C-alpha positions in Angstrom: -0.3 -0.2 0.0 1.0 3.5 -0.8 0.2 6.9 0.5 -1.5 8.8 -3.1 -2.2 12.0 -3.9 -4.5 12.4 -6.8 -4.9 15.4 -8.7 -8.9 15.7 -9.0 -10.1 18.3 -11.0 -13.7 18.0 -10.2 -13.9 15.7 -13.5 -14.6 12.4 -14.1 -12.1 10.7 -15.4 -9.7 11.8 -12.2 -12.5 11.4 -10.2 -12.3 7.7 -11.3 -8.5 7.9 -11.2 -9.1 8.3 -7.5 -12.2 5.7 -6.4 -9.6 2.8 -8.8 -6.4 3.2 -6.3 -8.4 3.6 -3.1 -10.3 -0.2 -3.7 -6.1 -0.8 -5.0 -6.2 -0.4 -1.0 -4.1 2.4 -1.8 -3.9 5.1 1.4 -5.7 8.1 -1.2 -5.3 12.1 -0.6 -7.7 14.1 -3.0 -5.9 17.7 -4.4 -7.6 20.2 -6.7 -4.8 23.2 -7.6 -6.8 26.3 -7.6 -5.3 27.4 -10.5 -7.7 30.8 -12.1 -10.1 33.0 -11.3 -12.8 35.2 -13.3 -12.6 38.7 -13.0 -16.4 37.9 -11.4 -14.1 34.6 -9.4 -15.2 31.8 -11.5 -12.4 29.1 -11.5 -11.4 27.8 -13.7 -12.9 24.5 -15.6 -9.6 23.0 -14.7 -10.5 23.6 -10.8 -13.9 22.8 -10.5 -13.5 22.7 -6.6 -17.0 22.1 -5.7 -17.3 18.4 -7.8 -13.9 17.4 -6.3 -14.8 17.8 -3.0 -18.2 15.8 -3.1 -16.7 12.6 -5.1 -13.8 12.9 -2.2 -17.0 13.0 0.3 -18.4 10.1 -1.8 -14.9 8.6 -1.7 -14.9 8.9 2.1 -10.8 10.1 1.6 -9.1 13.6 3.0 -9.3 16.2 0.2 -7.4 19.6 0.4 -7.7 22.8 -2.3 -3.7 23.9 -3.4 -3.4 27.9 -3.9 -1.2 28.2 -7.5 -3.2 30.8 -8.8 0.3 33.1 -9.0 1.9 30.8 -10.3 -0.7 29.7 -13.3 -0.5 33.4 -13.9 2.8 33.6 -14.3 4.1 30.3 -16.7 0.9 30.3 -18.0 -1.8 32.2 -18.9 0.9 35.5 -19.5 3.2 33.7 -21.8 -0.2 32.3 -23.5 -1.3 35.8 -24.1 2.3 37.7 -25.0 2.2 34.4 -27.3 -0.4 35.5 -29.3 0.8 39.1 -29.7 3.9 37.5 -31.2 1.9 36.1 -33.6 2.9 32.1 -32.0 0.1 29.8 -30.9 0.7 28.4 -28.0 -0.2 25.1 -26.0 -0.6 26.7 -22.1 -1.6 23.0 -21.1 1.9 21.7 -21.7 2.9 24.7 -19.8 0.5 23.7 -17.0 1.5 20.4 -17.0 5.3 21.3 -15.9 5.7 24.7 -14.6 2.2 24.4 -12.2 0.4 21.0 -11.4 3.1 18.3 -11.7 5.4 20.9 -9.5 2.9 21.9 -6.7 1.2 18.0 -6.3 4.5 16.9 -6.2 5.6 19.9 -3.0 2.1 18.6 -1.5 3.1 15.0 -2.0 6.3 15.8 -0.1 4.5 17.9 2.9 2.0 15.1 3.2 4.7 12.3 3.2 3.7 10.9 0.4 5.1 8.5 -2.3 3.3 9.1 -5.1 0.8 11.8 -7.1 -1.4 10.4 -9.6 -3.9 11.9 -12.9 -6.6 11.0 -14.3 -4.7 11.3 -18.0 -5.0 9.0 -21.0 -1.0 7.6 -20.7 0.8 4.9 -19.3 3.9 5.7 -17.3 6.9 3.6 -18.6 10.8 3.1 -17.4 12.9 1.8 -19.9 16.1 -1.2 -20.0 18.0 2.4 -19.5 16.7 3.3 -16.4 14.5 6.3 -18.1 10.7 7.2 -17.6 8.6 8.3 -20.1 4.8 7.8 -21.5 3.1 6.1 -24.1 0.3 6.7 -25.4 -2.4 5.1 -24.1 -4.6 2.2 -25.1 -8.1 4.4 -26.1 -6.1 6.4 -29.4 -8.4 8.6 -29.7 -8.4 10.3 -25.7 -4.6 9.1 -25.7 -3.0 12.9 -24.1 0.8 11.8 -23.9 1.1 15.4 -26.7 0.4 17.7 -23.3 2.8 15.6 -21.0 5.9 15.5 -23.1 7.9 18.8 -21.4 7.6 16.7 -18.2 11.9 16.2 -16.3 12.4 12.6 -15.3 12.4 13.7 -11.3 8.4 14.8 -12.1 7.4 11.3 -14.1 8.9 8.9 -12.0 6.7 10.3 -9.0 3.4 9.4 -11.2 1.1 6.6 -11.4 -1.7 7.0 -14.3 -4.6 4.4 -13.6 -6.5 5.6 -16.5 -3.6 4.3 -19.5 -5.2 1.0 -20.2 -9.0 2.4 -20.2 -11.0 3.5 -22.5 -13.7 6.6 -21.7 -16.5 4.8 -22.1 -15.3 2.0 -19.6 -14.3 4.7 -17.6 -17.9 6.1 -17.2 -19.4 2.7 -16.3 -16.9 2.7 -13.4 -17.5 6.4 -12.0 -21.5 5.2 -13.0 -21.0 1.3 -10.8 -19.4 3.0 -8.3 -21.8 6.6 -7.6 -19.8 8.6 -8.4 -21.7 11.9 -8.6 -18.7 13.2 -12.0 -20.0 9.6 -14.0 -22.2 11.8 -16.8 -20.6 15.2 -16.7 -19.7 16.1 -19.7 -15.8 16.8 -20.6 -14.2 20.3 -20.8 -13.5 21.4 -24.6 -12.3 24.9 -24.0 -9.6 27.1 -22.9 -9.7 26.5 -19.3 -9.1 29.8 -18.1 -11.3 31.8 -20.9 -14.7 32.6 -19.5 -17.8 30.7 -21.2 -18.7 32.7 -23.7 -15.3 34.0 -23.8 -13.2 33.7 -27.0 -9.9 33.9 -26.3 -9.4 37.1 -27.7 -11.6 38.5 -25.5 -9.6 37.1 -22.5 -6.4 38.7 -24.5 -8.0 42.0 -24.5 -9.0 41.5 -20.7 -5.6 41.0 -19.6 -2.6 42.2 -22.0 0.2 44.2 -20.2 2.0 45.1 -23.4 -0.2 46.8 -26.7 -2.2 45.0 -29.3 -1.7 45.9 -32.7 -4.6 46.4 -33.6 -5.8 46.0 -37.8 -2.9 45.0 -40.2 -3.5 44.1 -43.4 -3.3 40.4 -44.9 -0.7 39.5 -47.2 0.2 37.2 -50.3 3.3 35.4 -50.2 4.3 38.6 -52.5 3.5 41.1 -50.9 0.3 41.3 -52.3 -2.6 43.6 -50.4 -5.4 41.2 -49.7 -7.5 43.1 -47.4 -7.7 44.0 -43.9 -7.1 41.8 -41.1 -8.3 42.0 -37.5 -5.7 42.6 -35.9 -3.5 39.4 -35.1 -4.5 37.6 -32.2 -7.4 36.4 -33.8 -5.3 34.3 -36.8 -3.2 31.2 -36.2 -0.8 29.1 -39.0 -4.1 26.9 -40.7 -6.7 28.4 -40.0 -9.5 28.7 -42.9 -12.4 30.2 -41.6 -13.6 33.8 -39.9 -10.9 35.7 -42.4 -14.1 37.2 -44.7 -12.0 37.5 -47.6 -13.2 36.1 -51.0 -10.2 35.6 -53.7 -11.7 32.7 -55.4 -10.3 29.9 -54.5 -9.9 28.6 -50.4 -7.7 31.0 -48.8 -5.8 29.3 -45.5 -3.5 31.3 -42.7 0.1 30.1 -44.1 2.0 32.8 -41.6 1.6 35.5 -38.9 4.4 38.5 -39.5 3.9 40.4 -35.9 6.8 42.6 -36.8 5.0 43.7 -40.5 1.3 43.6 -38.7 0.6 41.5 -41.2 -0.6 37.7 -42.0 0.2 36.0 -45.0 -2.9 33.9 -47.0 -2.2 31.7 -49.1 -3.6 28.2 -51.0 -4.2 25.0 -49.3 -1.5 22.9 -50.9 0.9 26.0 -49.9 1.0 26.1 -45.9 2.5 22.1 -46.8 5.8 22.1 -45.5 9.1 19.2 -45.1 11.1 20.8 -42.4 10.2 23.0 -38.9 12.7 23.8 -36.3 11.7 22.9 -32.0 13.4 25.1 -29.5 13.7 24.5 -25.8 14.2 20.7 -26.4 13.1 18.2 -23.7 13.6 14.4 -23.7 12.4 11.4 -21.9 13.3 7.9 -22.4 16.2 9.1 -24.2 19.5 11.3 -22.4 20.3 12.9 -25.6 20.0 12.3 -30.0 23.6 11.7 -30.4 22.7 10.8 -34.6 19.6 11.0 -36.2 16.1 8.8 -35.4 13.8 8.7 -37.4 10.6 8.4 -35.5 6.7 9.5 -35.7 6.1 13.2 -35.0 3.0 14.5 -33.9 3.1 18.5 -34.6 -0.9 19.4 -32.8 -2.6 17.6 -30.4 -5.9 16.1 -33.1 -2.1 15.0 -35.5 -1.9 11.3 -35.9 1.6 11.9 -36.3 4.0 11.3 -39.5 7.9 9.5 -40.0 10.1 12.4 -39.1 14.2 12.3 -39.2 14.7 14.2 -35.5 18.7 15.6 -35.8 19.9 17.3 -32.8 21.0 21.7 -33.5 22.3 22.3 -30.3 21.9 21.5 -27.0 18.0 22.8 -27.1 16.5 22.6 -30.3 16.1 20.1 -33.5 15.2 19.8 -36.9 12.6 17.5 -38.0 12.1 16.5 -41.9 9.4 14.9 -42.8 9.5 11.8 -44.7 5.9 13.7 -46.7 4.9 17.1 -45.9 3.1 18.0 -43.2 0.0 20.3 -43.0 0.3 23.7 -41.2 2.3 23.5 -38.6 2.5 26.1 -36.3 4.6 28.0 -34.6 4.4 27.9 -30.2 2.9 24.7 -30.5 4.6 21.7 -29.5 6.5 18.9 -31.9 6.4 16.0 -29.6 8.2 12.2 -31.1 8.0 9.2 -30.1 9.2 5.6 -31.1 8.3 2.7 -32.8 6.8 1.6 -29.3 4.4 4.9 -29.3 7.1 6.4 -26.2 8.0 9.6 -26.4 11.5 10.3 -26.3 10.7 14.1 -26.9 9.7 16.8 -27.8 9.8 21.1 -28.2 8.3 24.4 -29.2 8.6 24.6 -32.9 9.9 28.1 -33.5 10.3 28.3 -37.7 9.1 26.7 -40.4 10.9 26.1 -43.9 9.2 25.9 -47.3 
C-alpha cells in the first residue's frame, strides 16, 4: 500500500483515478489546484472545486485545495497572451503541466509524506531498459494525452501514477456510474480552462494583456500583395480557414503571421504544407541525448496522428525535424512531440520556425 496524492479536477477521469487507487488498497488523498479565478470569481474548468469535493466525500478520502494562482499566471496565462500578441499559437496545457501542476502536486506529496502523485490522464508511465522514465500512448488512442505531457522532467514522471492508461472513456464512465460517483455523466470540457464560458480567447487576451495589442493590418499573399484588412493578429492562427472574410475565388488559409509587420500571410491550401520545422526548448524523455539523427513519428498538434520524420539535434536545446512527407500547417508556438516504434515519447519541443 502506498500513500498517493491524486490531482482532482472535478471531472470524471480524475474521480475514477482516485476510486481505482483506493479500491486497490492505497491511502489516497485528493488535491485540487486552484489555478485561476475570473473577474467574476469563477474557477477554472480544470479545478472545479465543489465537484471534486463531492467526489472526495463520496470516496471518503481526505481532500485539500492548494492555491497556485500566482504560478499559473506567471507560467501559463501571461505567456499565453504574450505568444498570441507575437503571432504564435501557444499550447497552455503543456506549460501548466510542466511548471504548475506537477511541481505543486509533488510539493503537496512531500508535505503530506506521500509516495506518489496520480492523475486522470489517458497515458501510461513506463521505465525503459536504460532506466529513463517516459510516457506511452494510452490504449484509447482518441483520448491519448501523452502529447500534453512531453515537457515533464524525469523526477516528475518517476513520481507519477496514471491508472487510466489501459482504459477507454466509456469504461471510465461505466466504472464511475457503478461506483456512484456524482460526476459519472459530467461532460468533458473542450475549451481553454481559463477562458470563461461565452468568451473567446481573444476576449481574454484583450482583457488581460499588459502590453500593446496591434490593431487591424494587412492580409497579404506570399509576394506581399495586399489582399484585404485583418482584425488584428491575435485573431488568427496558422492553418486557419474560417473567419477570414476574404473572397479570393479559392479557399484561403493563414500560412504565416508576421507580427513585426502586422501582416497575416494568406495562401492556397497546397502552399501551407512543409517538410522541415525547427524546434527549441527541447525536452528529452526516453533518451538522455540524440547523438545521431533518429527516424520516428512526430506529432505537430494534439489531434495530429503523427508522421514519419528524421529528428536531429542542432544544439543542446534545438532540433531540426525533416518529414518524409509534407505536414499541413505547422504552427510556431505549438509543440512537436516525437515517438518511438513502441509509442513511447522520445522527446519534444516548441516549433520556432517553419521552412517552406
